[in-house]
Structure formats: C-alpha cells, structure tokens
N, C-alpha and C positions, 0 to 999 in steps of 0.2 A: 449584686452586679446587674446592671440593666443593659439590654441589647438595643441601644439607640443607634440607629443608622443615620448619621447626619450627612447632608450633602456637602461635598468639599467646597471650599471657598474658591479655589482655582483648579483648572484642569490641565493635564498635559495635552499636547496637540493631538495625540492619537485618541485620547478620551473624547475630546471635542469633536473630532472627525466621526467617531462612532455615533455620538449623540445627534450630529447633524446629518449623518448618512453621506458625507463627502469623503473625498480622498485627502491624504495628508497635504499634497501640493495645494489644493484648493483652500484648505484651512490656513496654510501659511500665507497665501495670497490675500485672503480676507483679513488676516492680521496685519499684513503690510499696508493694505488699503485703508485700514482703520475701521472696517466693518465689525471686527471682533476686537475687544479691548483686553489688554493683558500686559505682561511685562516679560522682559528677557532676564534669564538667570545666566550667570557667567558661563559655566560649563554644563549646566542642566537643561539648556534649551529654553523654550518659550512656555510660559504658563498663561492660560486664558481664563479670565474670570467667568465663573459659572453663570452669574447674572447676565453677562454679555452674550453668552450662547442662547440663554432663554429669550433675551431681548431680540436677538437676531431672528430667532424662529418666529417670534410674534410679528416682527416687521415683514417677514416673507410670507406670512399667512394671508390667505385671501378672505378670511372670515370677517364679518362686519364687527367694528369695534363696539365695545360695551357702551351703553348710553352713559353720558356724563352726568354725574350728580350735580345738583345746583351748588354753587360755591357757598361755603359756610361764612358767616360774618366773622371777620378777624380784625384784630386791632391794628395790625400793620401789614406791610407787603409780605407775601408768602415767599419763603426762601426755598429755592429748588437746588438739589445737589446734582452737579454735573460730574460726569466721570472724569477722573484725572487722566489726561493723555500725556504720556511720557515722550519726550523728544527722542527720535531715532537718530543714531549716528552711523556714518559710513565706516565700514571696517575693511581694511585692506585684506587681500588674500594672505594666508599664513606665510607663504614663501616670501612675499614682499615685505611683510612685517619683520621677518628674520634677515632681511638684507640679501636674499638670494634672487637670482634671475628666475622669472617664472617660465615654465615650459609651455610651449605652444603645442597645438594639436599635431603639427608635423613632426616636432621633436619626439613626441611620444610614439607616433606611428612608426617613424624610422627606427627608433630604438627597439621596439617590440618585433618588427619584421626582420631585423638584422640577426 
C-alpha cells in the first residue's frame, strides 16, 4: 500500500473558500461571475475545479510573470485547450416550482409576531 495524497480534481465551495481565504458568499459570487470555473450538482451543490482556484490565485498575484520561452518550431498551429463553460439556467424558488404562493416578508413577520 502506498500513501499517495493526490490533489482532488474538484473542490467543494467550502474547500475552495479555505484555499482562497474568502468567505462562502464571495466564492459563490466568483463562481456566478465566471471567475471560478466549476459545475453544479443536483443536490450536492457546486463543485469548483482545483485548477480554476490555482489559476484565480495566479491572476490575483502581483508577482511578475515568468519570462516566456521562445516558441518551438512546430509543423502546424498550436491548439490551446479552453475551459468548458457550462450554461447557467434560472431556477424558480422551490415554492413557485411546486405551484404554491410565495410568502412575502410581511407575511412571515405577521405570522411570527401573532
């Protein structure tokens, strides 16, 4: 048996927040704005790619970029891999999906104070 600790391919929002030193809300906002790349799981929440977190940290760094190496002679054009961006869809609140009237703030306050 070998004790290999491999870095996970994707992170939970809480794990990404710890790595970035941000709060959960900020990480959710970065995900919604497209700064962090990941995917939604049905009931398991959001997963963010580990390489996306590392790339975000590099973009936020004020260190000088490493000097570029001279391009090697290649036979054809170089193919670059762009990250896949999944389309986001609008989701209605749970009450509206189930056909119920949504409560307003006043409804909740009046019910609780009565």
